[in-house]
KEKESE-549268 format. One record per residue (C-alpha): x, y, z; residue number from 1. Coordinates in pm, 1 decimal, decimal comma. Layout:
N
@px:X&py:Y&pz:Z&num:NUM
...
END
This chain:
366
@px:-125,9&py:2709,8&pz:6651,0&num:1
@px:-119,4&py:2900,2&pz:6321,6&num:2
@px:72,0&py:3226,7&pz:6299,9&num:3
@px:-226,2&py:3371,6&pz:6111,4&num:4
@px:-506,3&py:3547,9&pz:6294,0&num:5
@px:-710,2&py:3592,6&pz:5977,9&num:6
@px:-686,5&py:3438,7&pz:5633,9&num:7
@px:-878,5&py:3509,3&pz:5314,0&num:8
@px:-896,4&py:3257,2&pz:5030,6&num:9
@px:-1035,6&py:3322,5&pz:4680,2&num:10
@px:-1252,2&py:3613,4&pz:4794,5&num:11
@px:-1497,4&py:3787,5&pz:4562,9&num:12
@px:-1727,2&py:4062,5&pz:4693,6&num:13
@px:-1997,9&py:4200,8&pz:4466,0&num:14
@px:-2232,4&py:4499,1&pz:4489,1&num:15
@px:-2527,5&py:4499,9&pz:4246,8&num:16
@px:-2363,8&py:4228,3&pz:4037,5&num:17
@px:-2036,0&py:4420,3&pz:4005,5&num:18
@px:-1712,3&py:4285,8&pz:4154,3&num:19
@px:-1575,7&py:4542,6&pz:4401,3&num:20
@px:-1317,5&py:4325,5&pz:4575,5&num:21
@px:-1099,8&py:4043,4&pz:4440,3&num:22
@px:-853,9&py:3888,6&pz:4686,7&num:23
@px:-701,0&py:3554,5&pz:4579,3&num:24
@px:-521,2&py:3517,4&pz:4912,1&num:25
@px:-432,7&py:3730,4&pz:5212,5&num:26
@px:-307,4&py:3627,4&pz:5553,8&num:27
@px:-284,0&py:3851,9&pz:5857,8&num:28
@px:-14,3&py:3739,5&pz:6096,5&num:29
@px:-43,3&py:3744,6&pz:6472,5&num:30
@px:97,0&py:4065,5&pz:6622,6&num:31
@px:171,4&py:4242,8&pz:6294,8&num:32
@px:51,2&py:4573,3&pz:6154,3&num:33
@px:-76,3&py:4515,0&pz:5802,3&num:34
@px:-132,8&py:4834,4&pz:5606,2&num:35
@px:-393,9&py:4841,7&pz:5329,6&num:36
@px:-267,2&py:5102,6&pz:5083,8&num:37
@px:-472,0&py:5233,9&pz:4794,1&num:38
@px:-648,7&py:5528,9&pz:4638,9&num:39
@px:-995,0&py:5635,1&pz:4748,1&num:40
@px:-1237,0&py:5383,7&pz:4597,7&num:41
@px:-974,5&py:5109,4&pz:4567,4&num:42
@px:-1159,7&py:4873,8&pz:4803,9&num:43
@px:-986,1&py:4939,7&pz:5136,9&num:44
@px:-1303,9&py:4999,8&pz:5337,9&num:45
@px:-1477,4&py:4701,6&pz:5176,5&num:46
@px:-1182,5&py:4480,9&pz:5270,1&num:47
@px:-1186,5&py:4613,2&pz:5626,6&num:48
@px:-1558,8&py:4539,3&pz:5652,7&num:49
@px:-1496,0&py:4188,1&pz:5524,8&num:50
@px:-1217,0&py:4135,1&pz:5778,4&num:51
@px:-1448,0&py:4267,9&pz:6049,8&num:52
@px:-1709,2&py:4006,3&pz:5949,3&num:53
@px:-1958,5&py:4280,7&pz:5864,6&num:54
@px:-2019,0&py:4164,1&pz:5507,1&num:55
@px:-2031,7&py:3821,0&pz:5345,7&num:56
@px:-1835,4&py:3751,3&pz:5027,9&num:57
@px:-2014,3&py:3607,3&pz:4726,2&num:58
@px:-1734,5&py:3355,5&pz:4697,5&num:59
@px:-1437,9&py:3242,9&pz:4905,3&num:60
@px:-1345,6&py:3154,9&pz:5261,0&num:61
@px:-1273,9&py:3372,9&pz:5564,1&num:62
@px:-1078,1&py:3189,5&pz:5833,9&num:63
@px:-1047,5&py:3349,4&pz:6178,9&num:64
@px:-835,5&py:3184,1&pz:6446,0&num:65
@px:-816,1&py:2865,8&pz:6238,3&num:66
@px:-1195,2&py:2838,3&pz:6209,9&num:67
@px:-1385,6&py:2902,3&pz:5887,4&num:68
@px:-1660,1&py:3158,9&pz:5928,7&num:69
@px:-2011,8&py:3024,9&pz:5880,8&num:70
@px:-2223,9&py:3330,2&pz:5801,6&num:71
@px:-2543,9&py:3135,9&pz:5866,6&num:72
@px:-2436,0&py:3072,5&pz:6226,4&num:73
@px:-2537,7&py:3397,8&pz:6395,4&num:74
@px:-2404,2&py:3295,1&pz:6735,8&num:75
@px:-2060,0&py:3209,1&pz:6597,3&num:76
@px:-2052,4&py:3531,9&pz:6399,1&num:77
@px:-2130,2&py:3741,4&pz:6707,9&num:78
@px:-1867,9&py:3560,8&pz:6914,7&num:79
@px:-1602,9&py:3620,3&pz:6648,4&num:80
@px:-1693,2&py:3986,8&pz:6610,1&num:81
@px:-1647,3&py:4033,9&pz:6984,2&num:82
@px:-1282,7&py:3939,8&pz:6939,7&num:83
@px:-1235,9&py:4246,4&pz:6718,2&num:84
@px:-1251,3&py:4624,0&pz:6746,8&num:85
@px:-1262,9&py:4909,1&pz:6495,7&num:86
@px:-1152,4&py:5272,6&pz:6473,4&num:87
@px:-1303,4&py:5480,4&pz:6195,0&num:88
@px:-1189,6&py:5798,3&pz:6019,6&num:89
@px:-1458,3&py:5989,2&pz:6211,2&num:90
@px:-1439,6&py:5904,8&pz:6583,7&num:91
@px:-1822,2&py:5860,0&pz:6615,9&num:92
@px:-1830,1&py:5945,2&pz:6986,4&num:93
@px:-2151,4&py:5959,6&pz:7186,3&num:94
@px:-2276,9&py:6272,1&pz:7362,1&num:95
@px:-2116,6&py:6191,3&pz:7694,4&num:96
@px:-1785,0&py:6228,9&pz:7873,5&num:97
@px:-1457,0&py:6085,3&pz:7750,5&num:98
@px:-1457,9&py:5834,8&pz:8036,2&num:99
@px:-1806,3&py:5707,1&pz:7952,3&num:100
@px:-1719,7&py:5684,4&pz:7581,1&num:101
@px:-1415,5&py:5468,9&pz:7655,4&num:102
@px:-1630,3&py:5247,0&pz:7881,1&num:103
@px:-1915,5&py:5212,2&pz:7631,8&num:104
@px:-1811,4&py:4891,3&pz:7457,0&num:105
@px:-1730,3&py:4724,8&pz:7788,7&num:106
@px:-2073,3&py:4812,2&pz:7924,8&num:107
@px:-2239,9&py:4664,7&pz:7614,5&num:108
@px:-2047,6&py:4343,0&pz:7677,1&num:109
@px:-2172,7&py:4322,9&pz:8033,9&num:110
@px:-1843,8&py:4342,6&pz:8224,3&num:111
@px:-1843,4&py:4408,0&pz:8597,5&num:112
@px:-1824,0&py:4771,4&pz:8700,7&num:113
@px:-1487,0&py:4725,6&pz:8873,5&num:114
@px:-1339,3&py:4559,3&pz:8562,3&num:115
@px:-1472,0&py:4838,3&pz:8342,2&num:116
@px:-1323,7&py:5107,4&pz:8565,0&num:117
@px:-986,3&py:4933,3&pz:8574,1&num:118
@px:-960,3&py:4895,5&pz:8197,1&num:119
@px:-1082,2&py:5249,6&pz:8130,6&num:120
@px:-821,3&py:5400,1&pz:8365,2&num:121
@px:-545,2&py:5198,1&pz:8199,0&num:122
@px:-628,7&py:5326,2&pz:7850,9&num:123
@px:-698,4&py:5683,2&pz:7957,7&num:124
@px:-343,8&py:5686,3&pz:8096,0&num:125
@px:-178,0&py:5504,1&pz:7806,5&num:126
@px:-328,1&py:5738,2&pz:7549,5&num:127
@px:-260,1&py:6045,9&pz:7763,4&num:128
@px:-621,3&py:6159,9&pz:7792,9&num:129
@px:-676,0&py:6099,2&pz:8166,0&num:130
@px:-693,9&py:6477,4&pz:8219,7&num:131
@px:-985,5&py:6486,2&pz:7971,0&num:132
@px:-1182,7&py:6208,0&pz:8140,1&num:133
@px:-1480,1&py:6422,7&pz:8241,9&num:134
@px:-1479,3&py:6648,6&pz:7936,6&num:135
@px:-1776,1&py:6614,5&pz:7699,7&num:136
@px:-1682,0&py:6451,1&pz:7371,4&num:137
@px:-1826,1&py:6749,9&pz:7186,0&num:138
@px:-1552,9&py:6970,1&pz:7337,9&num:139
@px:-1259,0&py:6761,9&pz:7210,7&num:140
@px:-1015,5&py:6851,6&pz:6935,1&num:141
@px:-977,9&py:6615,3&pz:6641,4&num:142
@px:-668,1&py:6454,0&pz:6789,4&num:143
@px:-826,9&py:6417,0&pz:7134,0&num:144
@px:-1139,9&py:6261,6&pz:6983,9&num:145
@px:-934,8&py:6009,5&pz:6787,5&num:146
@px:-737,8&py:5913,1&pz:7099,6&num:147
@px:-1068,0&py:5857,8&pz:7278,2&num:148
@px:-1191,3&py:5638,6&pz:6993,8&num:149
@px:-869,9&py:5435,9&pz:7002,7&num:150
@px:-890,3&py:5400,0&pz:7382,7&num:151
@px:-1247,1&py:5270,9&pz:7348,7&num:152
@px:-1134,2&py:5010,0&pz:7096,6&num:153
@px:-823,7&py:4898,6&pz:7286,2&num:154
@px:-1010,1&py:4871,5&pz:7618,5&num:155
@px:-1194,9&py:4575,1&pz:7465,8&num:156
@px:-866,6&py:4378,9&pz:7456,4&num:157
@px:-928,5&py:4279,4&pz:7093,2&num:158
@px:-729,2&py:4013,6&pz:6912,1&num:159
@px:-738,6&py:4231,7&pz:6602,4&num:160
@px:-817,7&py:4598,4&pz:6554,1&num:161
@px:-922,5&py:4743,3&pz:6216,9&num:162
@px:-851,8&py:5110,6&pz:6148,0&num:163
@px:-1002,9&py:5295,5&pz:5851,6&num:164
@px:-787,5&py:5603,2&pz:5777,2&num:165
@px:-807,3&py:5717,8&pz:6142,2&num:166
@px:-567,0&py:6010,9&pz:6096,4&num:167
@px:-691,2&py:6144,5&pz:5761,3&num:168
@px:-884,6&py:6437,2&pz:5910,2&num:169
@px:-600,5&py:6557,3&pz:6135,9&num:170
@px:-353,4&py:6836,7&pz:6060,8&num:171
@px:0,9&py:6730,2&pz:5969,1&num:172
@px:174,6&py:6787,7&pz:6309,3&num:173
@px:-108,1&py:6614,9&pz:6500,1&num:174
@px:-109,6&py:6327,4&pz:6251,3&num:175
@px:264,1&py:6272,5&pz:6296,0&num:176
@px:235,4&py:6270,5&pz:6674,1&num:177
@px:-61,2&py:6035,0&pz:6666,1&num:178
@px:119,8&py:5794,6&pz:6432,4&num:179
@px:420,9&py:5771,6&pz:6660,7&num:180
@px:210,4&py:5722,2&pz:6972,2&num:181
@px:-17,6&py:5472,2&pz:6802,5&num:182
@px:279,8&py:5267,6&pz:6684,1&num:183
@px:410,5&py:5254,4&pz:7042,6&num:184
@px:69,1&py:5150,3&pz:7176,1&num:185
@px:41,8&py:4863,4&pz:6928,2&num:186
@px:398,3&py:4748,3&pz:6996,1&num:187
@px:335,8&py:4744,2&pz:7372,5&num:188
@px:0,4&py:4568,0&pz:7350,1&num:189
@px:98,0&py:4309,9&pz:7088,2&num:190
@px:-244,0&py:4338,2&pz:6925,0&num:191
@px:-277,6&py:4257,2&pz:6555,6&num:192
@px:-381,7&py:4558,9&pz:6348,8&num:193
@px:-506,1&py:4623,4&pz:5996,0&num:194
@px:-461,3&py:4989,0&pz:5902,6&num:195
@px:-615,5&py:5135,9&pz:5587,1&num:196
@px:-468,0&py:5451,1&pz:5434,5&num:197
@px:-415,0&py:5626,4&pz:5102,2&num:198
@px:-107,9&py:5804,0&pz:5243,7&num:199
@px:227,4&py:5649,7&pz:5147,0&num:200
@px:405,5&py:5817,1&pz:5437,3&num:201
@px:165,3&py:5660,3&pz:5687,9&num:202
@px:209,2&py:5320,4&pz:5525,8&num:203
@px:588,7&py:5339,9&pz:5548,8&num:204
@px:583,4&py:5469,6&pz:5907,5&num:205
@px:340,8&py:5212,9&pz:6042,8&num:206
@px:317,8&py:4891,8&pz:5843,2&num:207
@px:517,5&py:4573,8&pz:5901,6&num:208
@px:375,0&py:4462,2&pz:5568,1&num:209
@px:177,8&py:4647,8&pz:5303,3&num:210
@px:-108,4&py:4519,3&pz:5087,3&num:211
@px:-167,4&py:4739,2&pz:4781,2&num:212
@px:-520,0&py:4756,9&pz:4639,2&num:213
@px:-581,8&py:4876,9&pz:4282,6&num:214
@px:-939,1&py:4905,0&pz:4153,6&num:215
@px:-1065,6&py:4650,4&pz:4405,0&num:216
@px:-794,3&py:4394,5&pz:4330,8&num:217
@px:-517,2&py:4292,5&pz:4568,1&num:218
@px:-219,9&py:4384,9&pz:4351,7&num:219
@px:79,6&py:4309,9&pz:4576,1&num:220
@px:159,8&py:4217,5&pz:4936,4&num:221
@px:501,2&py:4241,5&pz:5097,9&num:222
@px:741,8&py:4429,8&pz:5319,0&num:223
@px:775,8&py:4805,6&pz:5286,2&num:224
@px:1111,6&py:4755,1&pz:5113,2&num:225
@px:966,3&py:4513,8&pz:4857,7&num:226
@px:659,1&py:4722,9&pz:4777,5&num:227
@px:841,1&py:5052,6&pz:4735,6&num:228
@px:1161,7&py:4924,2&pz:4574,3&num:229
@px:1034,4&py:4627,6&pz:4373,8&num:230
@px:675,1&py:4694,0&pz:4264,6&num:231
@px:536,7&py:4409,8&pz:4055,2&num:232
@px:308,2&py:4611,3&pz:3827,4&num:233
@px:307,0&py:4954,9&pz:3669,4&num:234
@px:-8,5&py:5042,6&pz:3867,1&num:235
@px:161,4&py:4961,7&pz:4197,5&num:236
@px:476,1&py:5146,3&pz:4090,5&num:237
@px:282,6&py:5462,5&pz:4008,2&num:238
@px:88,9&py:5452,4&pz:4333,5&num:239
@px:399,9&py:5412,6&pz:4550,1&num:240
@px:558,7&py:5714,0&pz:4384,5&num:241
@px:767,4&py:5582,7&pz:4094,5&num:242
@px:741,5&py:5859,7&pz:3834,3&num:243
@px:1005,3&py:5747,9&pz:3584,5&num:244
@px:856,8&py:5449,3&pz:3398,8&num:245
@px:1007,9&py:5387,3&pz:3056,1&num:246
@px:899,0&py:5113,4&pz:2812,4&num:247
@px:1191,7&py:4920,2&pz:2670,4&num:248
@px:1336,6&py:4586,8&pz:2560,5&num:249
@px:1628,9&py:4389,8&pz:2705,5&num:250
@px:1891,3&py:4372,2&pz:2429,9&num:251
@px:2198,0&py:4232,3&pz:2606,8&num:252
@px:2316,2&py:4044,1&pz:2917,1&num:253
@px:2677,6&py:4076,8&pz:3027,6&num:254
@px:2812,9&py:3942,7&pz:3359,7&num:255
@px:2482,6&py:3994,5&pz:3538,1&num:256
@px:2417,2&py:4337,7&pz:3390,4&num:257
@px:2123,5&py:4379,3&pz:3154,0&num:258
@px:2107,4&py:4649,4&pz:2888,0&num:259
@px:1761,3&py:4788,2&pz:2813,7&num:260
@px:1689,0&py:4987,9&pz:2499,5&num:261
@px:1426,5&py:5254,5&pz:2580,8&num:262
@px:1452,4&py:5403,0&pz:2228,2&num:263
@px:1582,6&py:5746,6&pz:2323,4&num:264
@px:1772,8&py:5616,0&pz:2625,8&num:265
@px:1978,1&py:5302,8&pz:2700,5&num:266
@px:1982,4&py:5184,8&pz:3060,7&num:267
@px:2191,6&py:4926,1&pz:3245,0&num:268
@px:2044,8&py:4732,9&pz:3537,9&num:269
@px:2131,8&py:4446,7&pz:3771,6&num:270
@px:1775,3&py:4309,8&pz:3761,9&num:271
@px:1743,4&py:3946,0&pz:3652,6&num:272
@px:1582,2&py:3915,9&pz:3309,2&num:273
@px:1621,6&py:3758,7&pz:2966,8&num:274
@px:1729,2&py:3906,2&pz:2634,3&num:275
@px:1415,5&py:3996,2&pz:2439,1&num:276
@px:1202,6&py:4070,2&pz:2747,3&num:277
@px:965,0&py:4362,5&pz:2700,7&num:278
@px:977,4&py:4564,2&pz:3021,5&num:279
@px:915,8&py:4892,3&pz:3195,9&num:280
@px:1223,2&py:5053,9&pz:3346,8&num:281
@px:1123,1&py:5186,8&pz:3689,6&num:282
@px:1348,1&py:5438,5&pz:3865,6&num:283
@px:1255,0&py:5606,9&pz:4193,3&num:284
@px:1308,0&py:5982,0&pz:4192,0&num:285
@px:1512,4&py:5973,6&pz:4513,9&num:286
@px:1776,9&py:5751,8&pz:4346,5&num:287
@px:1831,7&py:5991,9&pz:4055,7&num:288
@px:2113,2&py:6245,9&pz:4098,6&num:289
@px:2165,0&py:6571,6&pz:3911,3&num:290
@px:2527,9&py:6667,6&pz:3861,2&num:291
@px:2749,8&py:6917,1&pz:3686,4&num:292
@px:2976,8&py:6806,7&pz:3403,5&num:293
@px:3287,9&py:6819,6&pz:3624,9&num:294
@px:3149,3&py:6574,7&pz:3882,6&num:295
@px:2960,3&py:6322,0&pz:3672,5&num:296
@px:2995,7&py:5961,5&pz:3791,4&num:297
@px:3085,9&py:5711,9&pz:3522,3&num:298
@px:3160,4&py:5341,6&pz:3505,0&num:299
@px:2973,3&py:5014,5&pz:3479,4&num:300
@px:2775,2&py:5061,9&pz:3800,0&num:301
@px:2627,6&py:5398,8&pz:3700,6&num:302
@px:2399,6&py:5517,0&pz:3423,2&num:303
@px:2466,7&py:5867,9&pz:3298,3&num:304
@px:2276,4&py:6080,5&pz:3048,7&num:305
@px:2260,2&py:6451,0&pz:2967,2&num:306
@px:1936,9&py:6634,3&pz:3026,2&num:307
@px:1766,6&py:6970,9&pz:3047,5&num:308
@px:1555,4&py:7098,9&pz:3336,0&num:309
@px:1200,4&py:7160,7&pz:3213,0&num:310
@px:1009,7&py:7206,3&pz:3538,8&num:311
@px:1086,8&py:7272,7&pz:3906,9&num:312
@px:817,5&py:7218,7&pz:4170,6&num:313
@px:908,1&py:7334,2&pz:4524,8&num:314
@px:819,4&py:7128,9&pz:4833,4&num:315
@px:903,4&py:7170,4&pz:5200,9&num:316
@px:1265,1&py:7046,0&pz:5192,6&num:317
@px:1326,7&py:6973,1&pz:4825,4&num:318
@px:1226,7&py:7035,9&pz:4465,8&num:319
@px:1066,1&py:6791,3&pz:4226,1&num:320
@px:1262,8&py:6831,9&pz:3904,1&num:321
@px:1140,4&py:6721,2&pz:3561,2&num:322
@px:1415,8&py:6662,6&pz:3305,8&num:323
@px:1410,4&py:6611,2&pz:2931,5&num:324
@px:1658,0&py:6326,0&pz:2876,2&num:325
@px:1487,3&py:6213,7&pz:2558,1&num:326
@px:1212,2&py:6061,9&pz:2770,6&num:327
@px:1088,3&py:6244,7&pz:3081,5&num:328
@px:1289,6&py:6168,4&pz:3396,4&num:329
@px:1186,5&py:6292,4&pz:3742,0&num:330
@px:1426,9&py:6357,8&pz:4029,4&num:331
@px:1396,9&py:6486,1&pz:4385,2&num:332
@px:1667,6&py:6740,5&pz:4469,5&num:333
@px:1734,3&py:6914,7&pz:4800,6&num:334
@px:1711,8&py:7291,9&pz:4819,4&num:335
@px:2080,7&py:7301,2&pz:4914,0&num:336
@px:2175,3&py:7109,8&pz:4600,5&num:337
@px:1959,2&py:7340,1&pz:4387,3&num:338
@px:2160,8&py:7636,8&pz:4515,0&num:339
@px:2495,5&py:7459,6&pz:4470,6&num:340
@px:2423,5&py:7384,5&pz:4104,6&num:341
@px:2238,2&py:7709,3&pz:4036,0&num:342
@px:1959,3&py:7514,0&pz:3873,9&num:343
@px:1685,7&py:7689,7&pz:3680,8&num:344
@px:1448,2&py:7609,0&pz:3396,1&num:345
@px:1662,6&py:7532,7&pz:3093,6&num:346
@px:1975,4&py:7426,9&pz:3288,4&num:347
@px:2181,4&py:7161,4&pz:3112,2&num:348
@px:2290,9&py:6887,8&pz:3353,1&num:349
@px:2398,8&py:6527,4&pz:3380,3&num:350
@px:2151,9&py:6280,5&pz:3524,9&num:351
@px:2303,6&py:5975,1&pz:3693,9&num:352
@px:2161,1&py:5676,5&pz:3875,7&num:353
@px:2316,4&py:5345,5&pz:3982,8&num:354
@px:2236,9&py:5028,0&pz:3793,4&num:355
@px:2120,8&py:4875,8&pz:4122,7&num:356
@px:1845,6&py:5140,9&pz:4146,7&num:357
@px:1683,8&py:5032,6&pz:3819,3&num:358
@px:1393,1&py:4790,3&pz:3863,0&num:359
@px:1231,7&py:4609,8&pz:3569,2&num:360
@px:860,8&py:4531,2&pz:3542,5&num:361
@px:768,2&py:4286,9&pz:3269,6&num:362
@px:518,2&py:4401,1&pz:3007,8&num:363
@px:252,1&py:4163,9&pz:2883,9&num:364
@px:286,0&py:4295,0&pz:2528,2&num:365
@px:560,8&py:4457,3&pz:2329,7&num:366
END
């Protein structure tokens, strides 16, 4: 039996003659959590609807459980849809009690009353809403309503569950709690899940793999480490939070170390490349260190350049620091480190980053 629950091949979806989704290939593996990551309007919801067999592509094949979907076969389509469940950003609960909402899908499918009651009790307990069982859905908080929606979906024992930004409307503490509990529920149940979000933190916390969508195109698929550390395009790099992106050209290779001339800055990297390659130098802000002159790290494994602080943006535990190093370089610095260095606008510092932290993205033109 294939390890893939769902597979898409050469998919094109059009609305009014305009291509809104272009997916050359995507497989969803049994038991994994695949996160669809992209900006609003990038095609995440369209892709979820396609995976849920709610829309037909203009071109391409959708394969579910090893069987190609025939959209003209209504009976097959209905049978396949019944093997899935969905959780939306808005819980969409009916005007009835929590218990009856959780049971709703099971009643539609004609299960016996005793089977319905058994499944409902299991998921009320697992999602810690048993004490809310008789409460009207209209009296629930956002977090309670989303738990009810998830319980309703999971009670169906789906092979795959599709979730469209289910935590987007929740406050930060509730969202964090829900993420942790949801991850545990999926791990215990073994169900395959596709989770759409525009939030990088959610993607990192939840996904076994991440599929990045940019303007309706599937731009990159891979592990969290690969997507965030080795983005394949500038668009993916920017979306996953890489702020230092410098155009340059590889001028030298020496014992596995490449030298890249970025005009106002020369950078060494361990990335494989060829002399003459036109590239973007991508450096994550959390790998860039700001140091005083007396503590600057030097040597072949570190890049070091002088810079001046031009902007400081405070966040909860750190500052986002913009530095004029010739080109603009962006670093993330803890509040403690800010105090240790006495940093302020105009401070002169050394900026260092290891060669291993420099990732190169090839440019199509010079």
